[in-house]
C-alpha positions in Angstrom: 75.0 80.2 134.1 73.1 82.5 131.8 75.3 85.5 132.8 78.4 83.3 132.0 77.1 82.6 128.5 76.4 86.3 127.9 79.9 87.2 128.9 81.4 84.4 126.7 79.3 85.5 123.7 80.5 89.1 124.0 84.2 88.0 124.4 84.0 86.0 121.2 82.5 89.0 119.4 85.3 91.2 120.6 88.1 89.0 119.2 90.0 90.9 116.4 88.5 89.9 113.1 88.6 86.2 112.9 86.1 85.1 110.3 82.7 84.0 111.8 82.1 80.3 111.8 78.3 80.0 111.5 75.7 77.8 109.8 74.6 79.2 106.4 77.8 81.1 105.4 79.1 81.3 101.9 81.5 83.6 100.2 84.2 83.9 97.5 86.6 86.0 95.6 86.1 87.2 92.0 89.2 87.8 90.0 88.0 88.5 86.5 87.9 90.7 83.4 84.1 90.8 83.3 81.9 93.7 84.3 78.7 92.1 85.4 77.2 88.9 86.8 75.1 87.2 89.4 76.4 87.0 92.9 73.7 84.9 94.7 70.3 83.5 93.9 67.6 82.3 96.3 66.4 79.1 94.7 64.2 78.3 97.7 60.4 78.6 97.8 60.3 81.1 100.6 61.9 84.5 101.3 65.2 84.6 103.2 67.0 87.0 105.5 70.8 87.6 104.9 73.8 89.6 106.0 76.1 90.5 103.1 79.7 91.8 103.1 81.6 92.8 100.0 84.9 94.5 99.3 86.3 96.1 96.1 89.8 94.8 96.3 92.5 96.5 94.2 89.7 97.8 92.0 90.0 100.2 89.1 86.5 101.6 89.4 83.1 101.3 91.1 81.5 98.0 92.1 77.7 97.9 92.5 75.4 95.2 93.8 71.7 95.3 93.2 68.6 93.3 94.3 65.0 93.5 95.2 64.2 92.6 98.8 61.4 90.4 100.0 59.1 93.5 100.3 59.7 94.4 96.7 62.0 97.4 97.4 65.0 98.0 95.2 68.3 97.8 97.2 71.9 98.4 96.2 75.4 98.7 97.6 78.1 100.8 95.8 81.8 100.6 96.5 84.1 103.1 94.8 87.8 102.1 94.6 90.8 104.3 95.4 93.1 101.9 93.6 93.8 99.8 96.8 91.0 100.1 99.3 89.7 96.7 100.4 87.6 97.5 103.5 84.1 96.3 102.7 80.6 97.6 103.1 78.0 95.3 104.6 74.2 95.3 104.6 71.3 93.5 106.3 68.5 92.7 104.0 66.3 89.9 102.5 65.6 88.1 99.2 62.2 86.7 97.9 61.9 83.2 96.4 63.9 83.2 93.1 65.4 86.6 94.0 68.9 87.3 92.9 71.8 89.7 93.8 73.6 90.9 90.7 76.9 92.9 90.4 78.3 95.3 87.9 81.7 97.0 87.6 82.9 100.0 85.6 86.0 97.9 84.7 87.2 94.4 85.3 88.9 93.9 88.7 88.7 91.7 91.8 86.4 91.7 94.8 85.5 89.5 97.7 82.2 88.8 99.3 80.5 86.9 102.2 76.8 86.1 102.7 75.1 84.5 105.7 71.5 83.7 105.9 69.3 83.1 109.0 69.8 81.7 111.5 73.5 82.7 110.9 73.6 86.5 111.1 77.2 87.7 111.1 79.6 89.5 108.7 83.2 90.5 109.0 86.0 92.2 107.0 89.6 93.3 106.9 91.8 94.5 104.0 92.2 90.8 103.2 96.0 91.0 102.7 95.6 93.7 100.1 97.2 97.2 100.1 96.5 99.2 103.2 94.3 102.3 103.0 95.6 105.8 103.1 95.1 107.7 106.3 92.3 110.3 105.9 90.0 107.8 104.2 86.4 107.2 105.2 83.6 104.9 104.2 80.5 103.0 105.2 80.9 99.9 107.4 77.3 98.6 107.6 73.8 99.6 106.6 70.5 98.3 107.9 68.2 97.9 104.9 65.5 96.2 106.9 62.1 97.8 107.7 62.7 97.6 111.5 65.6 98.2 113.9 68.2 95.5 114.6 70.3 94.6 117.6 74.0 94.2 117.0 77.3 93.2 118.5 80.2 95.1 116.8 84.0 94.6 117.2 86.6 96.9 115.6 90.4 96.5 115.6 92.9 99.1 114.4 96.3 97.9 113.2 95.2 94.3 112.4 94.9 92.3 109.2 92.9 89.1 109.6 93.7 89.1 113.4 97.5 89.6 112.8 98.9 92.8 114.1 100.2 94.9 111.2 100.3 98.5 112.4 98.5 101.7 111.5 99.8 105.2 111.2 96.4 106.8 112.2 93.4 106.4 114.4 90.0 105.1 113.1 86.5 106.0 114.4 83.3 104.2 113.8 80.1 106.3 114.3 76.3 105.8 114.1 73.0 106.8 115.6 71.4 103.9 117.5 67.7 102.9 117.5 67.0 105.3 120.4 68.4 108.3 118.5 71.6 108.5 120.5 74.9 109.2 118.7 77.5 106.4 119.3 81.2 106.2 118.5 84.2 103.9 118.8 87.6 105.6 118.7 90.7 103.5 118.3 94.4 104.2 118.1 96.9 101.8 116.6 96.8 98.4 118.2 93.5 98.9 120.0 90.4 96.6 119.8 87.0 97.2 121.2 83.5 95.5 121.1 80.1 97.0 121.8 76.5 95.9 122.0 74.2 98.4 120.2 71.3 98.8 117.9 70.6 100.4 114.5 67.2 101.8 113.2 65.7 100.9 109.8 67.9 102.6 107.2 70.6 103.3 109.8 74.3 103.4 108.8 77.6 102.7 110.7 80.3 104.8 109.0 84.0 105.0 109.6 86.6 107.8 109.3 90.4 107.9 109.9 92.6 110.7 110.9 94.7 112.4 108.2 98.4 111.7 107.8 101.0 110.5 105.3 100.9 106.8 106.4 98.4 104.0 105.9 95.6 102.4 107.9 94.9 98.7 108.4 91.8 97.8 110.4 89.2 95.0 110.5 85.8 94.5 112.0 83.2 91.8 112.9 79.5 92.3 113.4 76.7 90.0 114.4 73.0 90.8 114.3 71.4 89.2 117.3 67.9 88.3 118.4 67.2 90.0 121.8 66.1 87.6 124.5 65.7 87.9 128.2 68.6 86.2 129.9 67.5 86.5 133.5 
């Protein structure tokens, strides 16, 4: 029975970019003329862990998010815009009691975000129906801002937008170094989808690149941070 549950959990993680349905998930979409604000505040009396995904959608400049984690370290995410890119960056981090995540932009535009706190530990993204990305683009998919390594399930789909096949003119590759120091990659052509179980060291980054060309790229991903337990 335990083996069956393991296979079922991995099959769900490998589905192409359906939004996670987990306890403790909030998110939204900013469409504004402002250039700064507060994204999220921990009004609780104890620190909290979280997974955060944010995308600079149809932006005209750089979007930055800043906070101090539960250890007092300054953390930030920065998303430059190419005028249409909407693939997000995500991070695993924490907030102290009364801690806040703030945002700033170099110009007014729109962006989307999703935050999940423990025990929910998943993030996902696609181009959210916005303009597709030019082939040859690259970026950061996920960064582990914790002080220890994390275990992850990651699914990546090329040629999909929110689980609907849309087509891509180029291939996409996700790459990272796992907690054991081994280089890992996922290489996907148009219409392909793949899930993996892996790990990421403290400060580790999962990056993505796409092959050059004259067309556009549409891909989406889902990631869950998991607590490793012995299943048999």
